[in-house]
C-alpha positions in Angstrom: -0.1 0.1 -0.2 1.2 3.6 -0.9 0.0 6.9 0.2 -0.3 9.8 -2.3 2.1 12.5 -1.9 2.2 15.7 -4.0 5.1 16.0 -6.5 7.5 18.8 -5.9 5.8 21.1 -8.5 2.4 20.4 -6.7 3.5 21.8 -3.5 2.1 25.2 -3.0 3.1 28.0 -0.8 -0.5 28.6 0.3 -0.9 25.0 1.1 2.3 24.8 3.1 1.5 27.9 5.0 -2.0 26.7 5.7 -1.1 23.5 7.3 1.9 25.2 9.3 -0.7 27.8 10.7 -1.7 25.0 13.4 0.2 24.6 16.7 0.0 20.7 16.7 1.3 20.7 13.2 4.2 22.9 14.2 5.2 20.8 16.9 5.3 17.8 14.6 7.5 19.7 12.1 9.6 21.0 14.9 10.3 17.5 16.1 10.9 16.3 12.6 13.3 19.1 11.8 15.3 18.4 15.0 15.5 14.8 14.1 16.2 15.2 10.4 16.2 12.0 8.4 14.9 10.1 11.1 11.7 8.2 10.3 9.3 8.6 13.0 6.0 6.9 13.7 2.8 8.6 14.9 3.2 7.2 18.6 5.9 9.8 19.0 3.3 12.5 18.7 0.7 11.0 21.2 1.5 13.7 23.8 -0.1 16.3 21.2 -3.6 14.5 21.3 -5.5 11.5 20.5 -4.6 9.0 17.7 -7.2 10.1 15.6 -6.4 13.8 15.9 -2.7 13.1 15.2 -3.6 10.9 12.3 -5.7 13.8 10.8 -2.8 16.4 11.4 -0.3 14.0 9.7 -2.6 13.6 6.9 -2.9 17.2 6.3 0.9 17.6 6.5 1.4 14.6 3.8 -1.3 16.3 1.6 0.3 19.6 1.7 3.7 18.0 0.8 5.5 18.9 3.9 6.1 15.3 5.1 6.4 12.0 3.5 4.8 8.8 4.9 6.2 5.4 4.2 3.8 2.4 4.9 5.6 -0.6 6.5 3.0 -3.3 7.4 0.8 -1.6 10.2 3.4 1.2 10.7 3.3 4.7 9.2 6.9 6.3 9.2 7.0 10.1 8.7 9.9 12.3 7.5 10.1 15.8 6.8 10.5 16.7 3.1 13.1 19.3 3.9 14.9 19.0 0.7 11.7 19.3 -1.5 10.5 22.2 0.7 14.0 23.9 0.4 14.1 23.5 -3.2 10.5 24.8 -3.9 10.8 27.7 -1.2 14.2 28.4 -0.2 14.6 29.3 3.5 10.9 29.3 4.3 10.9 26.1 6.6 13.9 27.7 8.5 12.2 31.1 8.8 9.0 29.5 10.1 10.7 27.4 12.5 12.9 30.2 13.9 10.1 32.5 14.3 8.2 30.2 16.6 8.7 30.9 20.2 9.7 27.7 22.2 6.8 28.0 24.3 4.4 28.5 21.7 3.9 24.8 20.8 3.8 21.6 22.8 7.2 19.9 22.6 7.1 16.2 21.7 
């Protein structure tokens, strides 16, 4: 089973900004950025809400092209699409992450 992901040219600035306008999604992205290239499963984010809630937020991030989700059996392994985001919108992700006060989102 494979989940759909937007191609590089399908990632839009409006879509990225819309999904990153949520504190829970920012917390997820901050964690993924701090653990770059490490595939993380959704259990890592359970402190941010219920499994259903986290699944919803992870789907929104994937659909906007911010994350990549790899299916391995019953596991979903999530990574940040940093290279794609940096290629499409240079400096955007770093600017967003730098502008978020550390107390503004829940740390994972």
